[in-house]
C-alpha positions in Angstrom: 93.1 66.9 135.6 90.1 69.5 134.9 87.0 69.2 133.2 87.4 73.0 131.9 88.8 73.4 128.8 92.1 75.4 128.0 93.4 76.5 125.2 96.2 79.0 123.3 96.1 79.5 120.1 98.9 79.7 117.7 100.2 82.3 115.9 103.0 81.9 113.1 105.5 84.3 113.1 109.0 84.7 111.1 110.8 86.3 113.6 110.1 85.4 117.5 112.4 88.0 118.8 110.5 90.3 116.2 106.9 89.4 117.2 107.9 89.2 121.4 108.7 92.4 121.4 105.9 94.0 119.8 103.4 91.8 121.9 105.6 93.0 125.3 106.6 96.6 123.9 104.0 97.8 122.1 100.5 95.7 123.5 101.6 95.4 127.2 101.9 91.5 127.1 104.7 89.4 129.8 106.4 86.7 127.7 106.7 84.0 130.9 108.6 81.3 128.4 110.4 80.6 125.2 111.5 77.3 123.4 114.9 78.1 122.1 117.3 74.9 119.9 121.7 76.1 119.7 120.3 80.0 120.6 117.3 80.2 118.5 114.1 81.2 119.3 111.7 78.7 117.7 108.4 79.3 120.1 107.4 81.5 123.0 104.3 82.4 125.0 103.4 85.9 125.6 99.9 86.7 128.1 98.1 89.3 129.2 95.6 89.1 131.7 94.6 85.4 131.0 94.9 86.1 127.4 97.5 83.4 126.6 99.1 83.1 122.8 101.5 80.9 121.3 104.2 82.4 118.9 106.0 79.8 116.7 108.1 80.1 113.7 108.5 76.5 113.4 106.2 76.5 109.8 106.8 79.4 107.4 104.3 79.5 105.2 101.8 79.8 108.2 103.4 83.2 109.0 100.4 85.9 109.4 97.6 84.1 108.8 95.8 84.3 112.2 93.0 86.0 113.3 91.5 85.8 116.9 88.5 87.6 118.4 89.7 88.6 121.8 86.1 90.1 123.7 86.3 92.1 126.6 84.0 94.6 128.4 83.0 98.1 126.7 84.7 100.1 129.4 88.0 97.5 129.0 88.3 98.1 125.2 87.9 101.5 125.5 90.6 102.0 128.0 92.7 99.4 126.4 92.4 101.1 122.3 93.4 104.7 124.5 96.5 102.8 125.9 97.2 101.4 122.8 97.0 104.8 120.6 99.4 105.7 123.4 102.1 103.6 122.8 101.8 104.3 119.1 100.3 100.9 117.9 98.4 101.2 114.8 94.7 100.9 115.9 92.0 100.2 113.2 88.5 99.7 113.0 86.7 97.0 111.2 83.4 95.5 110.6 82.2 91.7 111.5 78.4 92.3 111.0 79.3 94.4 114.3 82.3 97.1 114.7 85.6 95.8 115.8 88.5 97.1 116.8 91.7 95.6 115.1 95.3 95.1 115.9 97.5 93.6 113.2 100.7 92.4 114.4 104.1 92.9 112.2 103.7 89.7 110.0 100.0 90.1 109.8 97.9 88.3 112.4 95.2 89.7 113.2 93.4 90.4 117.1 89.8 91.4 116.7 88.1 92.9 119.5 84.4 92.9 119.3 82.1 96.0 120.6 78.6 95.1 121.3 76.6 94.7 118.3 74.4 97.6 119.5 77.3 100.0 118.8 77.2 98.1 114.8 76.7 100.0 112.1 78.1 99.6 108.3 78.3 96.6 106.4 80.8 93.9 106.9 84.2 94.3 105.4 87.6 92.8 106.1 90.6 95.1 108.2 93.1 93.2 105.4 91.4 92.9 102.2 94.5 91.2 100.9 93.0 88.4 103.2 89.2 87.8 102.6 87.5 86.1 105.6 
């Protein structure tokens, strides 16, 4: 056992297969495992370069309410943005007291990628006005 923390956030989704398809084909993640019962997928993990996310369809009332910050060096973030836009992903700009790149998955879970605070402009807004944060 290690004394270092290891965390994997859970994002709640309506359909595991649809969500895995989005994270793998659109965002470039891989799927190392999934849990199924009687042919129905209930949980899966996707990961990309050390970012591991668990997708779960076990609690329908929590679907689409997730928000996760993922921090990258600005050069890596700019390259990721170009990659995702090249794949046709709807990449949005947002603010959280600083500039963000925002990706929203098919269920409404949000991935926030912050730019360095020296690049921040404007006043704080949410990327999804229907879900205040």
